N, C-alpha and C positions, 0 to 999 in steps of 0.2 A: 145603334152603336157602331158607327162605321169608322172607328179610329184606324190610324195607320197600323198595318200589321208588321210586327217585328219577328225576328227569328228566336222566339221564346216559347218554351213549353211550361205551362203553369201546372203545378202539382199541389192541390189542396191536401192538407194532412191533418189528421187528428191524433197522430203519433201511434196509431194501431199498426199491427203487422201487415194488414192488407194495404194500408196506405204506404207502408214502407215498400211493399212489393210494387205498387204503382210507381213510386219514386224510382225504384231500381230499373223498371222498364222504361220510364221516361229518360233516365240517364243514358241507357243503351241507345235509345232513339236519338238523343241529343248528340251523342258521340258520332253517329253515322251522319247526321244531318248538319253537324257543326252549329248546333243551336245552343242557346243559354237556357238554364233551368231556373225557374222562380218557385220557391217553396212558400206556400201560403197557409197560415192558420187563422181561421176566423174565430175571434173571441166572442162566443155566444154564451147563453145562460148555462149550457153544459160545461163549458170551459171554466166559467166563474165558479160554478158549484164544485168542480174538481179541484180548482186552485184553493178554494176555501177549505176544503177537506184536507188537502195536503199542506196547508200553511204556506202556499206559494203566492206569487203575484205575476203580473204581466211580464215583468222582466225575465222571469224564469222561462216563460214561453219563448221569448226572443232568444234567450241564451241557448235553449234546446234547438231551435231552428238554425242558429249560427253554427252550433256544433255539428249538426247534420250536414250543413253546407260545406263546412271545412273538411269533413271526412270524404265527401263526394269529390271535392276539388283535388284533394291530395291523392285519392285513389284513381281518379279517372281523368284529371286534367281539364275539366270543363268549368266554365264560369257558372256560379250559382248565386242568385240573389235570394233574400228572405224577406217576407212580409208578414206582419201580424196586424189584423184589422178587426175592430169591433163591428159586429153586425150579425147577420143571419145567413146561414149557409145557402139558403135558397135564393137569395138575391145578391149577397156580397161576392160570392165566388164569380158569378157572371159579370158583375160590375168591374171587379179587379181584372178579369180577362180582357175586357174592353179597354180599361184605363191603361194597361201596360202594352196593349197591342199584341197579346199572345197569339200565336198561330195555331197552337194545339193545347189541349188539356188532357192530363191523365188523372183519372178518378178511381180511387179504390172503393169497392163496395163490399160490404160484409154483413155479418149477422148482428145480433143485439149487443155483442160485447164491445163494439166500438163506442168511443166517447160521444160522437155526434151522430151515431146511427145512420150512416150513409148506406142505407139498404132499401130495397124495394122502391116504394113510392118516393122516398126521400131522394134517392139517387136519380130517379126519373125527373124530379123537379129541377135538379141541378142541370141535368142533360138538356132539358127542353128550354131552359132559360139562358143557355150559354151562347155567346156570339161566335164561338169557334168550335170546331169539331172536338168531341170528347171521346177519348179512348177509355172505356169502362173495363177495369181490371178486377179480377177476383183473386183468390188466394194462390192459385197455381203460378209458379214462377215461369217466366218465358226464357227459353234457351235458344240462343243463336239468331236473334233478330227476327225480321219478317221475311220468310222465304215463300210462304204460301198464303195468299190473300183470297178470301171468298167474297165475290161481288154478286149478291142476289139481285136479280132484275125481275120486277113484278109488273111494271107498267112502263109506258113510253113517256110518262110525265115525270120530269125532275131527276133523271138519273145522271145528268151531266156533271154536277158538282161532285157527286160520289165517284164518278168515273175519273175525273181530274185528280181527285185525291188518291185514288187507287194507282193511277199512272205515276203520280209524284212519288209515292212510297215505293212502288215497284222499281222505278228508275234508281232511287237512292239505295235500296236494299237488294237490288238485283233479284227481285221476287218474281214468281209466276202468279198470275191472276187466274183464279178459277171462276168463270162466269157461270152462275147457277141461275137458270132462267125458268120462269113459270111457263109451263107448256100450254099452247093453245090460247095465248093471250094477245095475239097479234103483235108479237115483239120482234119479228124477223128484221124489220127495218131498223129498230132501235139497236139490236145486237150488231147489225151490219155497221152502223155508225160507230159504235163503241170499239169494235174490233178494227175498224179502219184507223181510228186514232192510235190504238195499240200497235198496229202494223207500222204506222208512220213513225212512232216513237221507238220502235224496235223492242217492244215489251212482250215477254213470253206470256202466253195465255192458253187456256183450253175452255171448252164449253160443255156444260153438263145440263141436261134437260131434267126437270123435276117430273115425277110421276103424279098421278092423282092422289089426293089425300092432303094431310097437313103440310103446308109449304115450310113453315118454320121448323117443324120436326125433321123434315128431310134435309134442310140446310144444316141443322145442328148435327145430325147423324153423319152427313157427308163430310162436314168440316172435321169432325172427330176422326172419321175413318182415314182421312188424308193427313192427319196431324197438322191442321191449319194453324197459322199464327195470328190471324185476324179475320174477323167478319166485318163487313162495312154495310151500314144501313143509313137511311135518311128518315128524318121526321117529316111530317106533313104540315106545311104552314097554313094558317088561315089567310084570307084574302089580303089582309093588311101586312102580312109578314111580321107580325108582332108577337104572335103566339104559335107554339108548335106542339104537336101531339104525337104520341107513339101508339101504334096499333097494338093489340094484344100479342100478335105474332112477333112484333119487334121486341116487346118486353121478354117474351120467351127466349129470344135469341140473346138479349143482353145478359140475362141470368142463366145462361145455358149450363147444364150439368158438367160439361167437359171443361168449363172455366176458360174458354177461349176468349181473349180480349175482343171487344166489339167497338169499332169506331162509329159514333153516332154523329151525323152531320145535319145541322139545321140549315136549310137553304137560305141564302142571303142574296140580296140584289146587288151583286158586285160583278166586276169583270174578272172572271177566274183565270183567264189567260195571263192577266197582269200579275195576279197573286203568285202564280207558279213560274213566272219568268225570272230566272236567276241570271 
């Protein structure tokens, strides 16, 4: 799904509080980046059951989306589109991201109270099927944009896209990147390349070495201790680049108890320098 990328942040919503939080964070990012926001509701069997229960119809979903969009535009002065599409959240969200050429997605994930249960394995399926990076947001509101970004480095394979995204966000939000590296994994050259890029771009960074023990636990604890605003991780592609998986430590980070937003990036066969060339 290699459609042209546009300056759009896609926000799927089931109208729950955590999706509203994801929307609010996406709006803040859109203001900084001068992007447009697209609100999407996938009309699935859960929506239909809820509409039947409430005596509503698809038009009421569209009206709700348009009301939300109007409130965002009047409060923040950014452009907001709305979409409602019949389908399944596991496939339709990723399809829409590709169709509209979204550059980012913000995804709220929550407990069983949500209409479409975007939690646990459900959210993971959306993340790993997305053609664009997904910022997974929990209930905790974000205050003040992205000032501290955690960049975990565990191998020399595939950190480049994650690094480019970190640099892109750091430039726009004037953030400091905290490189959190696995100790003793032969990563000196990788870290040297990454910091060389940051030096060239004038990006503030620091390096922290992990101790022995659970890497994910250390990343989460460190992120919480410095009041980080985002953790960045990458999925692992299969050889065909058509399927992506998250390791158990990735999932621990996504659903971290500190509720720090996590950007999940599925590697793609693209020229990333062109993508970030403004």
